[in-house]
TORKEMAR-363171 format. One record per residue (C-alpha): x negated, y, z negated; residue in one letter; residue number from 1. Coordinates in nm, 3 decimals, decimal comma, padded with zeros to 5 digits. Layout:
// TORKEMAR-363171
+---------+---------+---------+--------+-----+
:       X :       Y :       Z : residu : num :
+---------+---------+---------+--------+-----+
:       X :       Y :       Z :      a : NUM :
...
+---------+---------+---------+--------+-----+
This chain:
// TORKEMAR-363171
+---------+---------+---------+--------+-----+
:       X :       Y :       Z : residu : num :
+---------+---------+---------+--------+-----+
:  00,000 :  00,000 :  00,000 :      m :   1 :
: -00,140 :  00,335 :  00,099 :      a :   2 :
: -00,218 :  00,577 : -00,179 :      t :   3 :
: -00,115 :  00,939 : -00,166 :      r :   4 :
: -00,397 :  01,193 : -00,191 :      p :   5 :
: -00,406 :  01,387 : -00,514 :      y :   6 :
: -00,299 :  01,745 : -00,474 :      r :   7 :
: -00,335 :  01,979 : -00,766 :      s :   8 :
: -00,092 :  02,261 : -00,807 :      r :   9 :
: -00,230 :  02,600 : -00,723 :      s :  10 :
: -00,287 :  02,861 : -00,988 :      g :  11 :
: -00,009 :  03,064 : -00,828 :      t :  12 :
:  00,238 :  02,778 : -00,871 :      d :  13 :
:  00,145 :  02,733 : -01,236 :      r :  14 :
:  00,164 :  03,105 : -01,297 :      s :  15 :
:  00,510 :  03,124 : -01,143 :      q :  16 :
:  00,625 :  02,826 : -01,349 :      e :  17 :
:  00,499 :  02,992 : -01,666 :      t :  18 :
:  00,674 :  03,317 : -01,576 :      r :  19 :
:  01,000 :  03,132 : -01,519 :      e :  20 :
:  00,967 :  02,955 : -01,856 :      r :  21 :
:  00,923 :  03,291 : -02,028 :      i :  22 :
:  01,226 :  03,436 : -01,851 :      l :  23 :
:  01,436 :  03,132 : -01,941 :      r :  24 :
:  01,337 :  03,190 : -02,303 :      a :  25 :
:  01,445 :  03,554 : -02,281 :      v :  26 :
:  01,776 :  03,453 : -02,124 :      r :  27 :
:  01,837 :  03,201 : -02,404 :      e :  28 :
:  01,761 :  03,458 : -02,672 :      l :  29 :
:  01,987 :  03,712 : -02,503 :      l :  30 :
:  02,272 :  03,462 : -02,473 :      a :  31 :
:  02,232 :  03,382 : -02,844 :      e :  32 :
:  02,237 :  03,749 : -02,936 :      g :  33 :
:  01,888 :  03,720 : -03,083 :      a :  34 :
:  01,664 :  03,897 : -02,832 :      f :  35 :
:  01,684 :  04,244 : -02,989 :      h :  36 :
:  01,545 :  04,106 : -03,316 :      t :  37 :
:  01,296 :  03,870 : -03,155 :      s :  38 :
:  00,922 :  03,934 : -03,146 :      t :  39 :
:  00,692 :  03,854 : -02,859 :      v :  40 :
:  00,567 :  03,563 : -03,068 :      e :  41 :
:  00,919 :  03,422 : -03,086 :      q :  42 :
:  00,962 :  03,459 : -02,711 :      v :  43 :
:  00,632 :  03,278 : -02,664 :      a :  44 :
:  00,734 :  03,000 : -02,903 :      d :  45 :
:  01,064 :  02,953 : -02,723 :      r :  46 :
:  00,882 :  02,936 : -02,389 :      a :  47 :
:  00,615 :  02,702 : -02,523 :      g :  48 :
:  00,329 :  02,937 : -02,436 :      v :  49 :
:  00,078 :  03,148 : -02,624 :      a :  50 :
:  00,158 :  03,509 : -02,717 :      r :  51 :
: -00,130 :  03,622 : -02,498 :      a :  52 :
:  00,025 :  03,437 : -02,205 :      t :  53 :
:  00,343 :  03,642 : -02,236 :      v :  54 :
:  00,136 :  03,961 : -02,220 :      y :  55 :
: -00,045 :  03,832 : -01,912 :      q :  56 :
:  00,287 :  03,835 : -01,729 :      h :  57 :
:  00,477 :  04,115 : -01,905 :      f :  58 :
:  00,329 :  04,423 : -02,069 :      r :  59 :
:  00,629 :  04,502 : -02,290 :      s :  60 :
:  00,983 :  04,413 : -02,388 :      r :  61 :
:  01,103 :  04,655 : -02,120 :      i :  62 :
:  00,907 :  04,455 : -01,863 :      d :  63 :
:  01,078 :  04,138 : -01,986 :      l :  64 :
:  01,422 :  04,292 : -01,949 :      i :  65 :
:  01,329 :  04,444 : -01,614 :      d :  66 :
:  01,239 :  04,097 : -01,492 :      a :  67 :
:  01,582 :  03,975 : -01,602 :      i :  68 :
:  01,730 :  04,248 : -01,385 :      c :  69 :
:  01,526 :  04,111 : -01,095 :      e :  70 :
:  01,689 :  03,772 : -01,150 :      t :  71 :
:  02,024 :  03,949 : -01,122 :      f :  72 :
:  01,914 :  04,078 : -00,782 :      d :  73 :
:  01,888 :  03,718 : -00,663 :      a :  74 :
:  02,239 :  03,627 : -00,782 :      n :  75 :
:  02,440 :  03,503 : -00,478 :      p :  76 :
:  02,735 :  03,726 : -00,568 :      a :  77 :
:  02,519 :  04,040 : -00,558 :      l :  78 :
:  02,356 :  03,933 : -00,234 :      l :  79 :
:  02,704 :  03,886 : -00,089 :      e :  80 :
:  02,812 :  04,235 : -00,195 :      i :  81 :
:  02,533 :  04,396 :  00,004 :      r :  82 :
:  02,670 :  04,253 :  00,326 :      s :  83 :
:  03,041 :  04,271 :  00,245 :      i :  84 :
:  03,059 :  04,644 :  00,167 :      v :  85 :
:  03,002 :  04,736 :  00,532 :      e :  86 :
:  03,230 :  04,480 :  00,698 :      l :  87 :
:  03,409 :  04,630 :  00,996 :      e :  88 :
:  03,739 :  04,531 :  00,837 :      d :  89 :
:  03,751 :  04,786 :  00,554 :      a :  90 :
:  04,030 :  04,605 :  00,370 :      d :  91 :
:  03,826 :  04,284 :  00,371 :      a :  92 :
:  03,525 :  04,485 :  00,254 :      a :  93 :
:  03,722 :  04,624 : -00,041 :      l :  94 :
:  03,876 :  04,293 : -00,147 :      d :  95 :
:  03,557 :  04,097 : -00,089 :      g :  96 :
:  03,342 :  04,340 : -00,284 :      t :  97 :
:  03,572 :  04,334 : -00,586 :      i :  98 :
:  03,593 :  03,954 : -00,579 :      a :  99 :
:  03,214 :  03,925 : -00,561 :      a : 100 :
:  03,168 :  04,172 : -00,848 :      v : 101 :
:  03,401 :  03,962 : -01,064 :      v : 102 :
:  03,203 :  03,649 : -00,973 :      r : 103 :
:  02,881 :  03,823 : -01,071 :      f : 104 :
:  03,011 :  03,938 : -01,410 :      w : 105 :
:  03,149 :  03,591 : -01,473 :      s : 106 :
:  02,826 :  03,413 : -01,381 :      s : 107 :
:  02,610 :  03,644 : -01,596 :      e : 108 :
:  02,859 :  03,720 : -01,873 :      e : 109 :
:  02,663 :  03,563 : -02,160 :      a : 110 :
:  02,360 :  03,778 : -02,077 :      i : 111 :
:  02,539 :  04,097 : -01,972 :      v : 112 :
:  02,762 :  04,102 : -02,279 :      r : 113 :
:  02,455 :  04,112 : -02,503 :      q : 114 :
:  02,269 :  04,369 : -02,295 :      l : 115 :
:  02,563 :  04,610 : -02,281 :      y : 116 :
:  02,612 :  04,570 : -02,653 :      g : 117 :
:  02,248 :  04,658 : -02,722 :      l : 118 :
:  02,218 :  04,980 : -02,522 :      t : 119 :
:  02,249 :  05,204 : -02,830 :      a : 120 :
:  01,970 :  05,031 : -03,023 :      i : 121 :
:  01,739 :  04,867 : -02,769 :      d : 122 :
:  01,560 :  05,089 : -02,511 :      p : 123 :
:  01,485 :  04,785 : -02,296 :      a : 124 :
:  01,853 :  04,692 : -02,271 :      a : 125 :
:  01,950 :  05,056 : -02,209 :      a : 126 :
:  01,702 :  05,077 : -01,922 :      e : 127 :
:  01,837 :  04,761 : -01,759 :      l : 128 :
:  02,198 :  04,877 : -01,784 :      v : 129 :
:  02,102 :  05,215 : -01,638 :      k : 130 :
:  01,928 :  05,047 : -01,345 :      r : 131 :
:  02,213 :  04,803 : -01,291 :      q : 132 :
:  02,468 :  05,083 : -01,285 :      r : 133 :
:  02,258 :  05,280 : -01,037 :      a : 134 :
:  02,239 :  04,977 : -00,808 :      d : 135 :
:  02,616 :  04,925 : -00,831 :      r : 136 :
:  02,679 :  05,295 : -00,764 :      r : 137 :
:  02,474 :  05,267 : -00,446 :      s : 138 :
:  02,693 :  04,982 : -00,323 :      e : 139 :
:  03,015 :  05,160 : -00,421 :      m : 140 :
:  02,900 :  05,469 : -00,232 :      d : 141 :
:  02,847 :  05,253 :  00,078 :      r : 142 :
:  03,189 :  05,096 :  00,037 :      l : 143 :
:  03,352 :  05,438 : -00,004 :      a : 144 :
:  03,189 :  05,558 :  00,319 :      r : 145 :
:  03,321 :  05,250 :  00,495 :      n : 146 :
:  03,672 :  05,314 :  00,362 :      l : 147 :
:  03,655 :  05,680 :  00,471 :      r : 148 :
:  03,547 :  05,584 :  00,824 :      r : 149 :
:  03,841 :  05,344 :  00,841 :      a : 150 :
:  04,085 :  05,613 :  00,726 :      g : 151 :
:  04,162 :  05,433 :  00,401 :      r : 152 :
:  04,075 :  05,737 :  00,190 :      i : 153 :
:  04,072 :  06,111 :  00,246 :      g : 154 :
:  03,762 :  06,295 :  00,367 :      g : 155 :
:  03,547 :  06,540 :  00,175 :      g : 156 :
:  03,592 :  06,498 : -00,197 :      a : 157 :
:  03,795 :  06,184 : -00,130 :      g : 158 :
:  03,481 :  05,980 : -00,074 :      e : 159 :
:  03,328 :  06,093 : -00,403 :      h : 160 :
:  03,654 :  06,025 : -00,585 :      r : 161 :
:  03,678 :  05,680 : -00,427 :      a : 162 :
:  03,325 :  05,588 : -00,535 :      a : 163 :
:  03,400 :  05,703 : -00,891 :      a : 164 :
:  03,720 :  05,497 : -00,905 :      l : 165 :
:  03,540 :  05,195 : -00,765 :      l : 166 :
:  03,274 :  05,229 : -01,034 :      m : 167 :
:  03,547 :  05,215 : -01,300 :      v : 168 :
:  03,725 :  04,921 : -01,139 :      l : 169 :
:  03,406 :  04,719 : -01,091 :      t : 170 :
:  03,246 :  04,798 : -01,427 :      s : 171 :
:  03,157 :  04,527 : -01,675 :      y : 172 :
:  03,368 :  04,706 : -01,934 :      e : 173 :
:  03,677 :  04,674 : -01,713 :      t : 174 :
:  03,602 :  04,308 : -01,644 :      y : 175 :
:  03,551 :  04,239 : -02,015 :      a : 176 :
:  03,881 :  04,406 : -02,107 :      e : 177 :
:  04,071 :  04,196 : -01,852 :      l : 178 :
:  03,906 :  03,877 : -01,974 :      r : 179 :
:  03,983 :  03,968 : -02,335 :      a : 180 :
:  04,347 :  04,014 : -02,235 :      a : 181 :
:  04,352 :  03,657 : -02,109 :      g : 182 :
:  04,306 :  03,710 : -01,735 :      s : 183 :
:  04,122 :  03,442 : -01,541 :      s : 184 :
:  03,856 :  03,553 : -01,295 :      d : 185 :
:  04,102 :  03,507 : -01,009 :      r : 186 :
:  04,370 :  03,706 : -01,188 :      q : 187 :
:  04,122 :  03,980 : -01,273 :      a : 188 :
:  04,005 :  04,004 : -00,912 :      a : 189 :
:  04,362 :  04,017 : -00,780 :      t : 190 :
:  04,464 :  04,288 : -01,027 :      l : 191 :
:  04,157 :  04,496 : -00,947 :      l : 192 :
:  04,209 :  04,459 : -00,572 :      q : 193 :
:  04,572 :  04,567 : -00,600 :      e : 194 :
:  04,477 :  04,859 : -00,824 :      s : 195 :
:  04,204 :  04,971 : -00,585 :      a : 196 :
:  04,436 :  04,972 : -00,285 :      r : 197 :
:  04,697 :  05,169 : -00,477 :      r : 198 :
:  04,458 :  05,423 : -00,629 :      l : 199 :
:  04,252 :  05,477 : -00,314 :      l : 200 :
:  04,540 :  05,512 : -00,071 :      a : 201 :
:  04,541 :  05,853 :  00,102 :      p : 202 :
:  04,810 :  06,089 : -00,019 :      a : 203 :
:  05,109 :  06,088 :  00,217 :      s : 204 :
+---------+---------+---------+--------+-----+
């Protein structure tokens, strides 16, 4: 029987694996509500690495949280939003964007709930939420432009108003309130889609 040649993993592969282990540890601590009181040593222990190893990959707690935000960027729901907002069918763009936002909040709820709750006491969490909101505002601005071009909203200030309303409708706080009221993700998406169409409709 032929033997397979030994192939060692590259340093880059090992480094990436270590980075992912550290980020998994941060995610676990966030989901448990323990990250804001955790030290770098505790993150290292959870990841099974040395404290110095954590600092080789991340210079600070803010860097750790920033890396979590990067994992959000790879979430399929967010990737979908970036293409949906400019669909030629503006109604499909609106409904699809809202549905994808709900899927994102649902898939990351354990992490996001903790981060949003920590903004007043943890600068790292506050920075992530600020960046996440800025990214979402950019997508809502694009969606509002699409809706204006399609005649779904008024011109001028209408586009700014539409983007502001979309930010409220797609916020985590709105999603969390609907879930607390007993809405399923599908029910939340449907209610938000109906509300968006009603609130954004041009005045007759």
